[in-house]
C-alpha positions as CSV (number, residue, x, y, z in Angstrom):
1,M,-16.7,-52.7,-7.5
2,A,-15.0,-49.9,-9.4
3,F,-14.3,-46.7,-7.5
4,P,-14.3,-43.2,-9.0
5,D,-11.2,-41.2,-9.7
6,L,-9.3,-40.7,-6.4
7,E,-7.9,-37.3,-7.5
8,R,-11.5,-36.1,-8.3
9,N,-12.8,-37.2,-4.9
10,T,-9.9,-35.5,-3.2
11,R,-10.5,-32.3,-5.1
12,L,-14.2,-32.4,-4.2
13,V,-13.4,-32.6,-0.5
14,V,-10.7,-29.9,-0.6
15,D,-12.9,-27.6,-2.7
16,H,-15.8,-28.2,-0.2
17,F,-13.7,-27.0,2.7
18,E,-12.7,-23.9,0.7
19,A,-16.2,-23.0,-0.3
20,F,-18.2,-24.0,2.8
21,V,-15.7,-22.7,5.4
22,N,-13.3,-20.2,3.9
23,R,-15.6,-18.5,1.4
24,R,-18.7,-18.8,3.7
25,D,-20.7,-20.3,0.9
26,L,-23.4,-22.2,2.9
27,G,-25.0,-23.4,-0.4
28,A,-21.9,-25.5,-1.0
29,I,-23.4,-28.1,1.3
30,D,-26.4,-28.6,-1.1
31,R,-24.2,-28.8,-4.1
32,N,-21.5,-31.1,-2.6
33,M,-23.5,-33.5,-0.4
34,T,-26.0,-36.2,-1.2
35,A,-29.6,-35.5,-0.2
36,D,-29.3,-38.2,2.5
37,F,-25.9,-37.1,3.7
38,L,-25.1,-38.4,7.2
39,D,-22.5,-36.7,9.5
40,H,-21.7,-39.4,12.0
41,D,-19.8,-36.9,14.2
42,G,-21.9,-33.7,14.0
43,P,-22.4,-31.0,16.7
44,N,-22.2,-32.4,20.2
45,G,-21.2,-35.8,18.8
46,R,-24.6,-36.5,17.3
47,Q,-25.4,-38.0,13.9
48,V,-26.9,-35.2,11.8
49,D,-27.9,-34.4,8.3
50,R,-26.7,-31.6,6.0
51,A,-29.3,-29.1,7.3
52,A,-27.8,-29.4,10.8
53,D,-24.3,-29.1,9.5
54,R,-25.3,-25.9,7.6
55,I,-26.7,-24.4,10.9
56,M,-23.5,-25.4,12.8
57,M,-21.3,-23.7,10.2
58,Q,-23.5,-20.6,10.1
59,K,-23.1,-20.3,13.9
60,M,-19.3,-20.9,13.6
61,H,-19.0,-18.0,11.1
62,E,-21.0,-15.8,13.5
63,L,-18.8,-16.6,16.5
64,Y,-15.5,-16.6,14.5
65,P,-15.8,-14.1,11.7
66,D,-12.4,-14.8,10.2
67,L,-12.7,-18.6,10.5
68,Q,-10.4,-20.4,8.1
69,V,-9.5,-24.1,7.5
70,R,-6.3,-25.3,5.9
71,V,-6.1,-28.8,4.6
72,K,-2.6,-30.1,5.5
73,D,-2.7,-33.6,4.1
74,T,-5.0,-35.8,2.1
75,V,-5.2,-39.6,1.6
76,A,-7.7,-41.3,-0.7
77,Q,-8.5,-44.9,-1.1
78,G,-11.6,-46.5,-2.7
79,D,-14.6,-44.2,-2.1
80,K,-13.0,-42.5,0.9
81,V,-10.9,-39.3,1.4
82,V,-9.2,-38.5,4.7
83,V,-7.9,-35.1,5.4
84,R,-5.8,-33.6,8.2
85,N,-6.7,-30.0,8.7
86,L,-6.0,-26.9,10.8
87,W,-8.7,-24.4,11.8
88,T,-7.8,-20.9,12.9
89,A,-10.0,-18.0,13.9
90,T,-10.4,-15.0,16.2
91,D,-13.2,-15.4,18.8
92,G,-15.6,-12.5,18.0
93,R,-16.6,-12.2,21.6
94,T,-13.1,-12.0,23.2
95,G,-10.8,-11.0,20.3
96,Q,-8.5,-14.0,21.2
97,P,-7.0,-16.1,18.4
98,V,-8.1,-19.8,18.6
99,E,-7.3,-22.9,16.7
100,F,-8.1,-26.6,16.5
101,H,-7.2,-29.5,14.2
102,G,-8.6,-32.7,13.2
103,F,-8.9,-35.7,10.9
104,V,-12.0,-36.1,8.8
105,M,-13.0,-39.1,6.6
106,W,-15.5,-38.5,3.9
107,R,-17.3,-41.2,1.8
108,I,-18.0,-40.2,-1.8
109,E,-21.0,-41.5,-3.7
110,E,-21.6,-40.7,-7.4
111,G,-19.5,-37.5,-7.2
112,K,-21.0,-36.2,-4.0
113,I,-20.2,-36.5,-0.3
114,A,-22.4,-39.0,1.4
115,E,-20.9,-39.5,4.9
116,R,-18.5,-37.8,7.3
117,W,-16.6,-39.1,10.3
118,A,-14.4,-36.7,12.3
119,T,-12.0,-36.5,15.2
120,V,-11.4,-32.9,16.2
121,T,-9.4,-31.4,19.1
122,P,-11.0,-29.0,21.5
123,M,-10.7,-25.4,20.4
124,Q,-7.8,-23.7,22.3
125,E,-6.5,-20.2,22.4
126,A,-3.7,-20.2,19.9
127,S,-1.2,-18.5,22.3
128,A,-1.8,-21.1,25.0
129,Q,-1.4,-24.0,22.5
130,A,1.9,-22.6,21.3
131,L,3.3,-22.6,24.9
132,S,2.2,-26.2,25.7
133,W,4.3,-29.3,24.9
């Protein structure tokens, strides 16, 4: 089985984060995901489709108006891309800065994202996280 270009797959995933999260382009999920996309670790740990992921991100943008994600590292092998990322935001209700980080593995199929698995830390106030060790 031949796998597509690893660099192209990595760019797809990084660009998806940039569009979907940082630029608040909810339509990116339709352009970047397969029609039968499956998120194995969606909201509340449930398996969900891209429509549920779009709703989740829309709610995140409402609760955290300055939400940003920064991809810190990427590793690609075969049809998979793994990223380590850092999310930062200000809670729109309290004004407190928050952050969380995670590892996400994406499976690419014919130039689109077909599956997602994630391990994400609980969201914490950024100041509290800086003081803990």
